[in-house]
N, C-alpha and C positions, 0 to 999 in steps of 0.2 A: 531373371531368367535361370532356371534350374538346368545345370549341365548333367546329362545322364550318360553314363558309359557302362556297357555290358562287358563284363570281364571273364564270365563263365564260358570260355570256349574250350571245347576239347582238344587237349594238347596232342592227343594220338594223331588226329587228322591233321593238325597243323604241321607236325613233324613230317608226316608221310608226304604232304604236298610240297613242303620246302625242299625234301630230298628229290622227289619226281621231277618238280618243275625248276628246281635249282633256282628257288627265289627265297628271300629272307622271311623270318617268321612273321614279320608284321603284315606282308602281302598275304601270306598263307592264312593268317588269322581273318583277313578281309574275306578271303574266299569261303572259309568254313562258316563265318557269319552268314554267308549268302547261300548257305546250304550246299555248298560245292565241297565234296569230300575225296573225290577220286580223280585220277588223271584225266580219264575219259569225259567226266563232267566238266573239269576245267577247259579241256579242249573245245567242247561244245560251247562253253561260256565265251571265251576268247575268240573263237572262230566260227560264229553262227553260219550255218549253210541253208540254202533254199530247201534241200532234200530232207532236212530235219523237220519240216512242217508236217502236221497231221493230215491224214487222208480227209479231204473235206466232205467225203461221203459218210463219215462217222456222225456227222451232224443230222439230226432228225429233220426229214422233209427235203433234204438236199437233192435226192433223186428226183422227187417231184418237181423241185423248183428249176434244177438244170435241164430237165426234158421240156418243160413248158417254156423256157427261154430258147432252147434249141429249136423247138417248133416255130417259135416267133421269128428267129433268124432265118430259117427255111423258107417261111411264108412272107418274109420281108414285111412284117408287121410294123406299124409305128407305135412305140411305147412311151409311156410317161414314167420320167424317173423322178420321185418325189423324195426330199429330203429335209431334215431339221435345218434351221437357219443358223446353227452354230458352225464352227470349223469341222466338226466330225461330219455333220450333215451336208455342208457344201463340198467338202472334199470327196464323200461318198458319191455325190450326184455327179460331180465332174468326172470321177474315176469310172463310174458305170456307164455314162453316156459316152465317153471316149471309147470304151472298150466295145459297146454296142454298135456304135457308128463305124468302128474299124471293121466290123461284120457286114457292113453294107446297109444297116437299118436306120431309120430316121428315130429320133428321140425327141421328146419334149421335157426340157428340164423344169422342175416346178419347185421353188422354194415358198413357204408360206410367209405372209407379212406378219412380222412379230407383233406389231401393234393392233392390226385388224382380225387377224385370223387366230394368232396364238400359236402355241405348241402343238405339234402332233399332225395327223391327217385331217385335212379339211374337206368339207363337202363341196366347197367351191371348186377345189381341184378335180374333184370326181366328176362335178357337172361339166367342167372344160374338157375333161377326157371324154365324156359321153357326147358332148357336141362335136368333137373331132373324130368320133367313131374309134376311139382307142379301146382296145379290148383287154390290155394288161398294164397294170401299174406295179412298179417295183418301188417300195417304200424302204428308205434306208435311215437308221438311226432313229426310228420312231415306229409306232404301230402296234406295239405289243398289247396295248390296252384299247384299242380302237375298234370296240365291238361294234358300236352303232355305225361307224363309218364304212366298216366292211360289209355289214348287212345292206347299207344303202347302195354300196357299189354292185353287189350281187343283184340287187333288184334291177340294175341297169346292165347286167350281163358283163360286167368288168371283172376280171380276175385280179387278185392282188398277191404278190409275193412280198412279204415282210421279212426285212433283214435288220434285226434289232438286237441290242444287248443290255437293255434295261431290264429290271425284275419284272417278270410277269406276275399276274394275279392267278387265281387257282384256275381260271378258265381261259383258254387261248382263243383269240379270234378266229372266226371260221373262214379264213382265208384259203386260197389255192396251196399256198405253203408259207409256213412260219418258220424261219431260220433264227434261232436264238439259243446260244449254247447254255443258257441259264434256265431253259424249260426244265422242269423237274423231270420230265420223261425223256430228256436228250442225254445220251451217253458221250457227247463230245468231250475229249480229254482236257481241253483247255477253256475255262469258263470266262476268261477276262478279256476277250477280244472288244475292241471299240466297234462302233457301227460300221465304219469303213472297213475294219478287219473282216467282219461278218460278210459283207459285200464282195471283198476280195476273195474269201472262200468260195463264194459262188462262182465268181469269174474262174478261179483255179479248177472247180469242178466241171465247168463247160468245156475248159481247155484239155482237161485230163481226158475227157471222152473224145474230143476232136483232133488235138494236136499237141505240140510240144508245150508243156506248162511253163518251161523257162522264159518263154517270150514275155509273159506278163510281169517279169520282175520290174520292168519300165514303170509300171504303175505304182510301185512301192513308195515313191517319193511322196504321194498323196496320202497313202496309209500312214507313213511315218509322221507326216504333218497332224493327222487326226490323232495318233496315238499321243503326241506331245500335248495337243491342245486338250484333250479329254482326260489327261493325268491318269490313265489306266496303269496298272502295275507293269513295270519293266521287267517281266520274267517270262519264262516259257516262249510261246509263239510271239508274244509282243516284242520281246528283246530281238528275236530273228528279223521280224518284220521291220523293226525300227533301225536296226544295224544295216540291214540291206538297203532300206529306204534312204538313209543317209549317204551311203555310197553313190546312189543315183543322184541325190541332191548335190553332192560335190563333184559330180562329173557331167551328168546330162539331165538336169531337172527340167519339168514342164516350163514352157514359155513363161506362164504366169508366175511361177515360183521365182524364176530367174529375174524377171522384171522387177518383183519386189525386192530380192536379196541384193540386186546390184547397187541399191543405195546404202548398203551396209556390207561393203566388200570385205571379205576375210579369206584367208589361206585355206581354213577348213571350218565348216559349220558344223555344230554339234546340236544335239537335241534341245538344249536351253536356247538356242538361237531360234528355233522354230517355235518354242513355247512363249518366248518374251518378245520376239521381234514379228515373226510371221503371224503367229495366231492372233494377236490384238488387231492387225491390220485387216485380216480376214473377217474377224468378228465386227469389226467397225462398219462394214457395209450393211450388215443386218441391224446393228444397234442404231444407226444414224439415218440410213436410207432404205436398202432392200438387200437381202442376202443373195438374190440372183445375180448382182454384180460380181460377187465373189466366186460364184460358182462358174460363171462366164469367163472369169479371169483364169481360173485353174484349168478350164477346158479348152482354153484359146489355142488355136493353132497358127494364127497370123500374128507376126511379130509387132507390126505397127499398131494393131488393136490391142495386144497384149500390153504394149507401153502406155497406151491410152487408159485402159482400164486401171492399170497399176497407179498411174498418176492420179486418177480420180479417187481410188481407194486410199491412197496416201492423203489425200485432202480430207477425206471423211474421217481418217484416223487422227488428224490433227484437230478437227473439230471435236472428236469424241474426247481428246485429252483435255481440250478446254472445257468441256462440259462437266467432264469427271473432275477435273480440279476444282471448278466452282461449287459443284454439288457435294464434294467432300468436305470443303471448307465450311459450307452451310450446315452440313450434317453433324460436323464435330462441334460447331458452336450450339446447335440444339442439344446435343448429347451432353455437353458440359453444363447446361443448365437444367438437365433432366432431374427429377427426383427418383427415378428408378434406381434400385440397389444392385441388381444382379444381371441386368440386361441393358442393351442400348436400342431403342426403338425411336425412329425419327421419321418424319412426314413432310411432304410438300406437293402442292398442287402443280407446281411449275417444273417438277423433275422429269427427266427423259427416262421412260420405262427400260429402254435398252441398256442403261448404264447402272441401274441401281443394284444389280448384283455385284459389280465392281466396287461400288461405293460401300456395300455391306462388308465386303472382305477388308477393305481400307480400315473401317471402324474396328473390326476384330483385331487387326494389326495394331492400332492406336490403344484401344482400351482392354484388349484381351477378355472380352465379354461376348456372349452370343448377340448378334446385331441383326435388326430387321430395318430394311428401307423401304417406306411406302411412297407410291405415287398415285395420282388418280388415274382410274380407268374408266371404262364404259359403264353406263347404267348406275351412276352415282356409287360406284364401288371403288374401294382402295386396293391396289395390287402391291405385294411386297416380295422381296427376295430376302431370304434369311439364310445367314451363315453362323456356324457354331465354333466352338473351341474344342480341343481334343479332349475326348472323355464324356463330352456331353451330348446325347443323342437329341438333336433338335426336332426330329421327327416325333418322338415320344412326347416331347414338351408340347408340341402342337396339337397333339392328340389329346392332351388335357385341357385344351382351350377350344375344343371343337364346337361347343356351343355358340361361340362368337365368330366362327369362321364359315364362309360359304363353301369354299373348296381349297384344298391344299394337296400338295405331292412333293416327294423329294426323297432324300435319304438321310443318314445320320448327320452329315455335317453341312447340307445344303438343302434348301427347299424353297418352293414358291406357294404363295397363297393370296386369296383374296377375301376381303371382309366388307361389310357395309359400314358407311361412314358413321352411321349412328352407334356402332359397336366399338369404334377405335379406342375410347377410353377404357371401357370394360375390358377389351381385349388385352390392352397394355398392362393392366394390373393383374390379370389372370396370368399373362404370360410370364411376367416377373416372379410372380408367386410360385409358378410351376418350376421356373428355373432354379429359384432357391430350394424347392423341395427336392429335385433331382441332385442338386449339389451338396445337399446336407451331409456333413462330416466328411466330405470328400475334398481334396486338394486339387485346385485347377491351376497350378502354376505353369506358366509357359516353359516348354521343355526344349532343349537343344541337345540332340543325340550325338555323342562323341564317338567316333570310330575307334580311335586309340589315342593314348598319350604318347607323344614321341619327342625326339631331340631334333632340333633344326638340322643337325648335321646328318640325320636320317634321310633327308630330302636331296637325294643324289640325282644326276640325270637319268641313271638307270631305273631308279625308283619311280621318277616321274613318268618315264616311257611305259613302264608296266601299268601304272596307275591310269594313264590314258586309255589303256586296253580294257578297263573295267566299263567304259562308256559303251552304250549311251545310259546315262543316270536318269533315274526316276523314281517313282514308288516302287518299292520291293527291291530297288537297287539304288538307294540314295546316294547323292555325292557325298563322299567322305568328308566328315569334319573332324580334323585333328585338334589336339589340345598340346601346347608346350608351355611349361611352367619357367619361372625364373628368368624371364625375358627383360631385356633392357632396350631403350631407345639409343640408337646410334645416330649422332648428330641431332638436329632440331626437327620435331614433329611440326606439321602445319595443317591448317584447316583449308578446305577448298570447297567450290561451289558457290552459286549465287548468293546463297545466305549461309555460307561457310557451314553447311550441313554434314560435310564429310571430312574424314581425317586421312592424312598420308604420313607414313613414317617408315624409317629402317629399322628392323628388329634384329637384335643379336642376342646370343646365348653362349656365356661364358667367354665371349669375345672371339669364338671359334669360327662360326658361320653367322652370316647375316643375310637377310632378304628384304626387299622392297614389300611393303604391305599397304593395303587400303581399305579402309572401312566406309562403306556408304550408310548414310544416316546415323553416324555414330559419334557426332560432334559432342554429345553429352558425356562421353568418355575421355574427352580431351583433358579435362582438369584431373582426373584420376591418373593418367598417363604422366602429367607433369609433376604430380604430388608424391607419386611412389617410385621409389628406385628400382623396384621389380615387379612383375605383375604375371598373370597368367592370360593366355590368348588362345581363343577357339577360332579356327579358320579352315577355309578350303585351299587347295593348292590348285593354281590355274596358270595358263599361259597368257602373257601380256604381249600384245603386238604393237609395236610402236617405230614408225619410219622404217619399215622393212626388217627390223630385229625382233626376235622372240626372246623373252626372258621368263623365268619362273617367278610368279608373284603370289604372296599370300592374301587371300580375300577374308578380311576379319568379319566374323559373326557376332564376337562378344569379347570383352575384356574384364577380367576380375583382378 
């Protein structure tokens, strides 16, 4: 793994912030690296406020969308709330249905079946809306390319309001309103909202017309969950929404969120808890059974029902883990026998479609090559999830193989596709050759970005308190990884875990300071630690809670 540290930071701004904020230069450099250069910018960064959100009416079609929904509220219409089956979609559906129901109107929550309907707006949902005399459908986290489906709905006199954040094509669907900050004709200042974030802006617009917008802050726990799961940049409005949403989660979350989190009690939940604990459980519903379970849980207002649904989803997540573990094992075995040079492509007729994306990510982690996992789909076709490595645009690689692909979609680092069985071997060869072409004369080493090189004695209680204020962490505001050199082990290191896959040790530097450290999945470094008297460590600084006590712990990323 290649450690990369950016050292060209403008010292003028570092000195200015150190003086203004009365913090050390290390923390000031961290702010400047995040493009924060003034006192006011730092204040907004550390203390995000609801009032700092943009006017929702800056978004194209927002006036049309808010008026149509206000009309529906006045007329007590029954609406369908449609969303994608992932966390962003299920959170969006729960949020929007809860809001509309608080206005006294009925909603029909609809999540498509992953296996039978696939991604996006389905004609089945439109047919159901027509049968129930529903005249308005709000689509969340999907719809920006649903031209045929919108035309089909118009034939049935059904209005569509699309709230999406995916990249649009040149032509926008002919819906009643299309809310998407990424529209080329949209002047909305912040482009990186998730689907639930766009839905929230619609709610904000409606409330801005009718009442006090602050009342809707209570929906931000769902928005924060969607932000965490969709891995959108933690900058601008996303940082504000996530920050405020975490406050709700730590004080008065929705019953469904509470029911899931109570199995993992903590003094304070951070965004990584939503990403790595909540999100997989919410996703498990759609992967193993049906996403409606997740949206029902997130929208639940009855404590007993919430507990029941949370228990069912927990069981589905346990099933997902077992399926994922077995599929990953089989996939690794296949990959190790493969003759492909630059990529990993595996397939099985028995694999679960809902889990192939996770397995593809695991293969990237294992082999650090672009990875595709295929399973059997309908009509004698194979469906795959593709994941890439940094610097390799997998979408462009797939374009090179288009003659063997029935359909595909996605972006730089993740995509989905389907091919005919007969084309599988030809596709594999073509894909591997295309990867080699795109990687020619380029270095694709796995990189670890280092925030700063520091001394262990720099990690004071005050430093850690300010460091925590940099949260929430995510893309655009990544959790800082620090480097310390000339470290030694104090006492005896040991391995832990069922298969002794983790390491635990105490680290010291010049015998002045020492910290407890843990390295997950780093047992391969155990011999290096024992053989070298001194070494360098890359790590994050985190809080460890044990038996009611909190201590600072180093979480090791790599050792050299």
